[in-house]
N, C-alpha and C positions, 0 to 999 in steps of 0.2 A: 449216261444221259448225256444228249447232245447239249452243245451250247443253245442253241433254237428251243429246246423244251425248259430249260434254266431259263430263258429269258420269258418264255410264255408263263411261265409260272409264276414268275416274281412280278409280273404284268399285273397277270389277274390279281394277286392278292394287294398291289398298290392302288388300282384301279377300286377294289370293295374298300380299302381303306380310307381311299378319299371320298365315298360316296357321301353326299350330304344329305342322309336319310335319318329319319328321328331314331336317335340311339335307344338303345334298350340299357344300357349301364353307362357309368359315368367313367371318364378315363382314369386309371390309375392302378393297383397292383391286385394281383390274386394268385390263389395257390388251389390247387385241385389233386386228386386222384381217380386213378382209372383202372379197369380189371375188363380183360377181354381174350381174344387168342392171336397169337403169333405164326404165321405160317410161314416156313420155311424149306427153301428148296436150294441144295448145296450139290453142286458138281464134285464127287469123290474121283473119281476116275473117268476116263471118255467114254466108258461104257455105262456107267451107273451113276445116278442121281439121287441124293438122299433127301425123302420128303417129309415134312412132321408140321403140324400141328401142335401148339403147346399153351397152356394155358399162361397169360402173363399179366402182370400189373406194372404201373407206373406212376411216378408222384412227378408233379410238374409245377412251375411257376411262371408268371408273366408279369408284364407291364403292357396294359393298353393306353398309349398315347395320343389317341383320340377314339371318340366312341367306336371306331370301325375298323382300327389298325392298331395291332401291338405285336409284340415279340416275345417268345414263349421257351423255356428251357425244360428238358423234362430227362427224368431216366427212366428206363425202361429194363424190365429183367423179365426174361420167360422162365419157365419150368425147364430142367435139364433136358438134353436131349442124350437119346442113347442109339445104339446100331451094332447089333451083335450078327455077324454073319460067319459062318460054317462052310469049311473047303475040305471034302476029304475028312479027317482025323482031325483036323485044327479048327479052332472058334476064335476068334477074335472079335475083340468087344471094344468099341469107343464109345466115351461119354463124355458130353461136351456142357460148358456153362459159357451161356451169352448174357452180355448186358451193351447195353446201347445209352450213348447221352446225345438229345438231338437240341438243335436250335432252331428256329421256325420264324418266320412272320405270317403272321396270321390276319387276314382278311376277312371280316365279318359283315352280313348284309342283313340287315333285318329284315323279314316279312311283314310282321305286324307288330304290336306291342309284347308278343309272349316267345313266337318263334322267329329262328334265324339260319343261315345258310353260311357256312365260314371254309375259306380253301386256306390253305399253308403250302410254304415250299422252304427250305432252308437244309441243313448240314446234320447228317447222323455220324457218331464216332462209335462203331461197333468193333468189341473187344470180346475174341472168342477164345476158350482155353479148352483142351481137350486131355484126357487121360485117355491109354489105350492098355489093353491087357492082351495075351494071347495064351490059350489053355490055362487061365487064370493066373499068368504070372506077368508083373507089372511092368511093361515096356517103357513108359515114359510118360511125359507132357508136353505138348505144344502150343504154342499159342499165336494167335495172330490178332492185327488191328487194321483198321482201315476208314478212313472218312469218305462218305459220299454223299449225294443228293437225296432228300429225301422230300416227298410231297404226298399231299393227300388231301381232303374234303369232307365235311361232316355238315350235321344238324344240330341244332340247340333250341331248348326250350328254357325259359326264365321261370324260376320258382322262388319266390321271394328276395333273398339278396346272392343267390346261388344260381347256376345255368347247368341243367343236365346236358352231356354232350353225347353223341354216337359220331363215333369219328373213323375214317379209314387212313391209313397212309401205306406207303409203299418204297422200297428202294430197292436199287439193282447193285450188285457187286461185281466185282470182276468173276468170282466163282460161284457165283448164284443170284438168288435174289430172297428178299422176304415182305411181309406184309403183315400188318397190324389190325385188326377191328375191336374198337373197344368203347365201352359204355363207362362216362366219366362225370364227375361233379366238380364244379370250380365255384370259389367263393369268392365273391368281391370283397376285398380288404378298405376300410375306411381310411382315409387319407388327410393330413393335416390341414389342406386347402379350405 
């Protein structure tokens, strides 16, 4: 992602975060969970790109510094990915495990006392581990990790002391890209103030 896109995403989050609009929740901590679908597109060779959609879940925690701006950290775990290729008499299978940590600035803009929209921008640390077999013989394990920019947007609805959120997040890597669409719930924790 270019520096211009970085700056634009951060500026939008800061503008929403500083908006002087009637808030839906008080500043303070929150925790949450989410589940959804992760789309993976990975360039394997110059002629072949692996694409898959996998169920994923995440756990998250955050802190709203103002009613409209906060920071959020999350752990994302998609289901295993697997690809089998047969060439002549040989069959090769690659099975992969992915996991990611994200740190996002989140800007929230209330539409009314119940509904809100939000944008996010930050960093994702992706760790991949792959096992390879050829004709049933284990060839070995390879792993890779990278840190990249992640951005997204969503909509939320307040329910008692919690918010239901529909989120979309996307990131691009040197060898491909990934996106997540998820439905989650966050709970606002009491503070000692």
